[in-house]
Structures are given as structure tokens and as C-alpha cells.
C-alpha positions in Angstrom: 38.5 -36.1 -27.1 38.2 -34.0 -23.4 39.8 -35.5 -20.2 39.2 -34.0 -16.9 42.1 -34.5 -14.0 40.8 -33.9 -10.6 43.3 -33.0 -7.7 43.4 -32.0 -3.9 42.4 -34.8 -2.0 43.8 -35.8 0.9 43.1 -37.2 4.3 41.6 -34.3 7.0 40.5 -34.1 10.3 37.1 -32.9 10.8 36.6 -29.1 10.5 39.6 -28.7 8.3 39.3 -27.4 4.4 40.2 -28.7 0.5 40.1 -27.7 -2.7 39.7 -29.9 -5.1 40.0 -28.8 -9.2 39.2 -30.5 -12.1 41.4 -29.6 -15.1 40.2 -30.0 -18.8 43.0 -31.4 -21.0 42.6 -31.8 -25.1 39.5 -30.0 -25.9 38.1 -27.0 -23.4 35.1 -27.1 -21.4 34.7 -23.7 -21.3 31.3 -23.4 -22.8 30.5 -26.7 -20.6 28.5 -26.6 -17.3 31.1 -29.1 -14.3 29.2 -31.3 -11.5 31.0 -32.6 -9.0 29.6 -36.1 -7.5 31.2 -38.4 -4.7 30.9 -41.5 -4.3 31.1 -43.1 -0.6 32.2 -46.1 0.3 29.6 -49.1 -0.5 27.3 -46.6 -1.8 26.5 -45.3 -5.0 27.8 -41.9 -6.7 25.9 -39.2 -5.9 25.6 -35.2 -6.9 27.7 -32.7 -5.1 27.6 -29.1 -6.6 27.2 -28.3 -10.6 28.2 -25.2 -12.2 27.1 -23.5 -15.3 29.3 -22.1 -18.3 30.0 -19.3 -16.8 29.9 -19.1 -13.5 26.1 -17.5 -13.0 24.1 -20.2 -11.9 25.7 -23.0 -8.9 23.8 -25.4 -7.3 24.6 -27.8 -4.2 23.3 -30.9 -2.6 21.4 -29.9 1.1 24.2 -31.8 2.9 27.4 -29.3 1.1 25.0 -26.3 1.3 27.1 -23.3 3.0 30.4 -25.4 3.3 31.5 -26.6 0.2 31.7 -23.4 -3.1 32.1 -24.6 -7.0 33.5 -22.1 -9.2 35.6 -21.7 -12.4 38.5 -20.1 -14.4 37.6 -20.7 -17.7 40.6 -18.9 -19.0 42.4 -21.3 -16.8 40.0 -24.6 -18.0 39.3 -25.3 -14.6 36.8 -26.4 -11.9 37.2 -26.2 -8.1 35.2 -27.4 -5.3 36.3 -25.4 -1.6 35.4 -27.9 0.8 35.0 -25.9 4.4 34.1 -27.5 7.7 34.5 -30.7 6.4 32.9 -34.2 8.0 33.6 -37.7 8.6 30.1 -38.1 5.8 32.0 -36.2 3.2 35.1 -39.3 3.5 34.5 -40.6 -1.1 35.9 -40.3 -4.0 35.1 -37.3 -5.7 34.6 -36.9 -9.3 33.8 -34.3 -12.0 31.7 -34.4 -15.1 31.3 -32.3 -18.2 27.6 -31.4 -18.7 26.5 -32.4 -22.2 25.8 -28.3 -22.3 26.3 -24.9 -21.8 23.6 -25.2 -18.7 23.2 -28.6 -18.3 23.6 -29.4 -14.9 21.2 -32.6 -14.2 22.5 -34.2 -10.6 21.9 -37.9 -12.5 25.6 -39.4 -12.9 24.1 -41.9 -16.0 23.4 -38.0 -17.9 27.5 -37.6 -18.3 29.2 -38.9 -20.8 33.2 -37.5 -19.7 34.2 -38.2 -15.9 37.8 -37.7 -14.3 39.4 -40.4 -12.5 38.6 -39.3 -9.1 40.6 -37.9 -6.2 40.4 -39.5 -2.8 38.9 -37.4 0.6 38.7 -38.9 3.4 38.2 -37.2 6.9 38.6 -38.7 10.3 37.0 -38.0 12.9 
């Protein structure tokens, strides 16, 4: 059984940066794509960024392009989300999820089985 654990969230001001981490325990996710989602207060969970198993392919939602960077260190069994120039609209609980295979980067939350518990990111004005 794979378990995902997110960390790195916090309260920051607009314009600040944070780096989120998603670490896998139990079974590694070296051979799987990983996706970051977020759920703003009172809203549905939404796609943020995704990365294939090798890191060669990454995908972003339009609102974070140029500000967020997804990366992975397979030796450490960890995927990162570097978030720069944060805005109040980025406030949400951020979740990582393991894809079904090496290239599964679907933006639909219902396509994912393994999720972390989430980490809160709050961006103040």
C-alpha cells in the first residue's frame, strides 16, 4: 500500500514563495506520474500541475504557469511543487496524488486512487 505525505504549507504574504513536498512511503512511486491538486475554500478540487515518471514532461493549469514548478527526485521518492509569486487566489489545501501509470497525468481528481492528506497554503494580501 502506498501512502503519500505532503508537507511545506503555511501562511505567507502575497509575493512570497513556498515549496511543497510529497513523499511516498510503503511503495515507491518512482515509476508513476504524480499530480498536485488544490481545493480552495468552498470550491471543488482542481488540477494544479503534473509530472511524468521521469520528470521529462510537466503540465500546469494556466493560472500557475510561470509561477509554479513541479519536479521530482526519484532517489528520494519525493515530488516537489515550487510556488513563487504567490497570490491570495492560491489559498487552498494542496494535495498530491499518484497517477495510474508512468504517464497518467489526467487533470480529473476522480481518476486518482492514492492521495495524501493535504497541506494548507494560505496567502494573505
